[in-house]
TORKOL-209185 format. One record per atom (N, C-alpha, C): atom name; y, x, z; residue number from 0; residue in one letter. Coordinates in nm, 4 decimals, padded with zeros to 6 digits. Atoms other than C-alpha are relative to their C-alpha. Layout:
BEGIN
> CA Y X Z NUM A
...
END
This chain:
BEGIN
> N 00.0111 -00.0223 -00.1435 0 X
> CA -10.8128 -12.1916 14.7576 0 X
> C -00.0895 00.1209 00.0235 0 X
> N 00.0765 -00.1198 -00.0287 1 X
> CA -10.9321 -11.8626 14.8918 1 X
> C -00.1275 -00.0325 00.0755 1 X
> N 00.1272 00.0184 -00.0661 2 X
> CA -11.2980 -11.8647 14.9832 2 X
> C -00.0686 -00.1318 -00.0265 2 X
> N 00.0621 00.1292 00.0290 3 X
> CA -11.3642 -12.2167 14.8560 3 X
> C -00.1135 00.0179 -00.1003 3 X
> N 00.1112 -00.0044 00.0946 4 X
> CA -11.6928 -12.2723 14.6759 4 X
> C 00.0428 -00.0647 -00.1309 4 X
> N -00.0308 00.0521 00.1330 5 X
> CA -11.6620 -12.3297 14.3015 5 X
> C -00.1318 -00.0356 -00.0668 5 X
> N 00.1203 00.0469 00.0673 6 X
> CA -11.9276 -12.5377 14.1245 6 X
> C 00.0388 -00.0395 -00.1419 6 X
> N -00.0235 00.0306 00.1407 7 X
> CA -11.9286 -12.5437 13.7447 7 X
> C -00.1307 -00.0515 -00.0584 7 X
> N 00.1203 00.0614 00.0558 8 X
> CA -12.1797 -12.7818 13.5847 8 X
> C 00.0170 -00.0103 -00.1509 8 X
> N -00.0007 00.0068 00.1457 9 X
> CA -12.2607 -12.7485 13.2149 9 X
> C -00.1055 -00.1013 -00.0431 9 X
> N 00.0935 00.1063 00.0361 10 X
> CA -12.4133 -13.0713 13.0878 10 X
> C -00.0787 -00.0433 00.1218 10 X
> N 00.0848 00.0326 -00.1145 11 X
> CA -12.7055 -13.1729 13.3048 11 X
> C -00.1113 00.1031 00.0167 11 X
> N 00.1071 -00.0992 -00.0038 12 X
> CA -12.9009 -12.8502 13.2688 12 X
> C 00.0372 00.1325 00.0653 12 X
> N -00.0400 -00.1262 -00.0617 13 X
> CA -12.6960 -12.5659 13.4231 13 X
> C 00.1108 -00.0218 00.1012 13 X
> N -00.1080 00.0001 -00.0987 14 X
> CA -12.4816 -12.5100 13.7296 14 X
> C 00.0244 00.1435 00.0451 14 X
> N -00.0398 -00.1302 -00.0518 15 X
> CA -12.2903 -12.1992 13.8357 15 X
> C 00.0727 -00.0234 00.1311 15 X
> N -00.0621 00.0157 -00.1308 16 X
> CA -12.1974 -12.1698 14.2018 16 X
> C 00.0574 00.1343 00.0403 16 X
> N -00.0671 -00.1213 -00.0448 17 X
> CA -11.9450 -11.9151 14.3256 17 X
> C 00.0456 -00.0183 00.1439 17 X
> N -00.0506 -00.0027 -00.1381 18 X
> CA -11.8429 -11.8217 14.6807 18 X
> C -00.0820 -00.0846 00.0964 18 X
> N 00.0837 00.0677 -00.0986 19 X
> CA -12.1395 -11.9668 14.8675 19 X
> C -00.0376 00.1023 00.1081 19 X
> N 00.0325 -00.0909 -00.1110 20 X
> CA -12.2463 -11.8227 15.2037 20 X
> C -00.1488 00.0236 00.0151 20 X
> N 00.1435 -00.0171 -00.0176 21 X
> CA -12.6207 -11.8817 15.2063 21 X
> C -00.0786 -00.1165 -00.0550 21 X
> N 00.0912 00.1025 00.0503 22 X
> CA -12.9212 -12.0800 15.0917 22 X
> C -00.0739 -00.0597 00.1194 22 X
> N 00.0651 00.0694 -00.1108 23 X
> CA -13.0606 -12.3422 15.3310 23 X
> C -00.1369 -00.0518 -00.0418 23 X
> N 00.1254 00.0588 00.0485 24 X
> CA -13.3299 -12.5106 15.1213 24 X
> C -00.0120 00.0245 -00.1493 24 X
> N 00.0233 -00.0225 00.1421 25 X
> CA -13.4889 -12.4351 14.7849 25 X
> C -00.1364 -00.0553 -00.0389 25 X
> N 00.1219 00.0559 00.0576 26 X
> CA -13.7459 -12.6578 14.6160 26 X
> C 00.0293 -00.0283 -00.1470 26 X
> N -00.0245 00.0293 00.1411 27 X
> CA -13.7915 -12.7635 14.2544 27 X
> C 00.0763 -00.1307 -00.0202 27 X
> N -00.0775 00.1233 00.0096 28 X
> CA -13.6093 -13.0903 14.3344 28 X
> C 00.1314 00.0036 00.0782 28 X
> N -00.1212 -00.0088 -00.0817 29 X
> CA -13.3417 -12.9836 14.5872 29 X
> C 00.0354 00.1458 00.0270 29 X
> N -00.0528 -00.1303 -00.0415 30 X
> CA -13.1260 -12.6752 14.6351 30 X
> C 00.1204 -00.0303 00.0881 30 X
> N -00.1053 00.0247 -00.0979 31 X
> CA -12.9063 -12.6844 14.9462 31 X
> C 00.0629 00.1336 00.0379 31 X
> N -00.0738 -00.1242 -00.0253 32 X
> CA -12.6386 -12.4174 14.9878 32 X
> C 00.1057 -00.0230 00.1065 32 X
> N -00.1078 00.0055 -00.0985 33 X
> CA -12.3971 -12.3424 15.2693 33 X
> C 00.1235 00.0633 -00.0614 33 X
> N -00.1289 -00.0515 00.0433 34 X
> CA -12.0368 -12.3044 15.1575 34 X
> C 00.0823 00.0350 00.1230 34 X
> N -00.0860 -00.0356 -00.1124 35 X
> CA -11.7453 -12.1929 15.3714 35 X
> C 00.0383 -00.1219 00.0833 35 X
> N -00.0465 00.1180 -00.0723 36 X
> CA -11.6331 -12.5458 15.4595 36 X
> C -00.0950 -00.1194 -00.0093 36 X
> N 00.0919 00.1123 00.0146 37 X
> CA -11.9241 -12.7696 15.3509 37 X
> C -00.1328 00.0500 -00.0557 37 X
> N 00.1274 -00.0303 00.0649 38 X
> CA -12.2795 -12.7789 15.2215 38 X
> C 00.0005 -00.0595 -00.1396 38 X
> N 00.0095 00.0458 00.1380 39 X
> CA -12.3571 -12.8184 14.8520 39 X
> C -00.1461 -00.0301 -00.0274 39 X
> N 00.1363 00.0429 00.0271 40 X
> CA -12.6687 -13.0153 14.7589 40 X
> C -00.0125 -00.0327 -00.1480 40 X
> N 00.0265 00.0251 00.1407 41 X
> CA -12.7990 -13.0055 14.4025 41 X
> C -00.1399 -00.0578 -00.0091 41 X
> N 00.1286 00.0678 00.0112 42 X
> CA -13.0787 -13.2504 14.3229 42 X
> C -00.0333 -00.0225 -00.1464 42 X
> N 00.0443 00.0215 00.1361 43 X
> CA -13.2857 -13.2882 14.0090 43 X
> C -00.1490 00.0224 -00.0138 43 X
> N 00.1410 -00.0269 00.0300 44 X
> CA -13.6182 -13.2003 13.8477 44 X
> C -00.0121 00.1403 -00.0579 44 X
> N 00.0305 -00.1336 00.0518 45 X
> CA -13.7684 -12.8588 13.7740 45 X
> C 00.1165 00.0964 00.0178 45 X
> N -00.1118 -00.0887 -00.0270 46 X
> CA -13.4732 -12.6799 13.9351 46 X
> C -00.0503 00.1411 00.0280 46 X
> N 00.0331 -00.1390 -00.0279 47 X
> CA -13.4847 -12.3026 13.9405 47 X
> C 00.1288 00.0808 00.0060 47 X
> N -00.1138 -00.0910 -00.0099 48 X
> CA -13.2472 -12.0229 14.0306 48 X
> C -00.0251 00.1131 -00.0976 48 X
> N 00.0166 -00.1034 00.1017 49 X
> CA -13.2047 -11.7993 13.7271 49 X
> C 00.0383 00.1373 00.0539 49 X
> N -00.0401 -00.1247 -00.0666 50 X
> CA -13.0183 -11.5315 13.9228 50 X
> C 00.0912 -00.0352 00.1170 50 X
> N -00.0958 00.0175 -00.1091 51 X
> CA -12.8223 -11.4935 14.2436 51 X
> C 00.0409 00.1350 00.0546 51 X
> N -00.0536 -00.1168 -00.0685 52 X
> CA -12.6045 -11.2346 14.4137 52 X
> C 00.0603 -00.0515 00.1302 52 X
> N -00.0663 00.0424 -00.1241 53 X
> CA -12.4105 -11.2426 14.7398 53 X
> C 00.1179 -00.0926 -00.0280 53 X
> N -00.1195 00.0770 00.0311 54 X
> CA -12.1251 -11.4156 14.5556 54 X
> C -00.0228 -00.1182 -00.0929 54 X
> N 00.0180 00.1094 00.0943 55 X
> CA -12.2664 -11.6373 14.2809 55 X
> C -00.1462 -00.0179 -00.0373 55 X
> N 00.1362 00.0273 00.0466 56 X
> CA -12.5783 -11.7967 14.1354 56 X
> C 00.0042 -00.0958 -00.1176 56 X
> N 00.0162 00.0925 00.1116 57 X
> CA -12.6984 -11.9828 13.8283 57 X
> C -00.1265 -00.0803 00.0232 57 X
> N 00.1117 00.0923 -00.0185 58 X
> CA -12.9233 -12.2870 13.8620 58 X
> C -00.0245 -00.0710 -00.1327 58 X
> N 00.0323 00.0744 00.1211 59 X
> CA -13.1065 -12.4433 13.5704 59 X
> C -00.1093 -00.1008 00.0306 59 X
> N 00.0949 00.1089 -00.0162 60 X
> CA -13.3240 -12.7509 13.5307 60 X
> C 00.0680 -00.1290 -00.0415 60 X
> N -00.0607 00.1299 00.0316 61 X
> CA -13.2510 -13.1209 13.4976 61 X
> C 00.0768 -00.0469 00.1226 61 X
> N -00.0835 00.0303 -00.1148 62 X
> CA -12.9597 -13.1812 13.7340 62 X
> C 00.0368 -00.1481 -00.0019 62 X
> N -00.0314 00.1428 -00.0117 63 X
> CA -12.9218 -13.5393 13.8545 63 X
> C 00.1240 -00.0248 00.0855 63 X
> N -00.1034 00.0291 -00.0983 64 X
> CA -12.6726 -13.5072 14.1391 64 X
> C 00.0501 00.1289 00.0653 64 X
> N -00.0605 -00.1078 -00.0778 65 X
> CA -12.4297 -13.2625 14.3024 65 X
> C 00.0807 -00.0678 00.1105 65 X
> N -00.0668 00.0623 -00.1150 66 X
> CA -12.3153 -13.3589 14.6532 66 X
> C 00.0618 00.1069 00.0891 66 X
> N -00.0630 -00.0837 -00.1021 67 X
> CA -12.0768 -13.2035 14.9005 67 X
> C -00.0203 -00.0704 00.1334 67 X
> N 00.0345 00.0615 -00.1285 68 X
> CA -12.2017 -13.2690 15.2539 68 X
> C 00.0814 00.0601 00.1120 68 X
END
């Protein structure tokens, strides 16, 4: 689907997010992103953003949950 957010989770320690629109919240336990049609909430421990651009980002840490809100 054109413009849909793509979330790729590798194990419980890395997540790659593509096609997000913006960042709403960023703490070491919650990262909340705005997608085109929904919000993406990643929860865990010691979360950090390794890199981000206007189109994609890499999150690392101990990922417990990925929710589409």
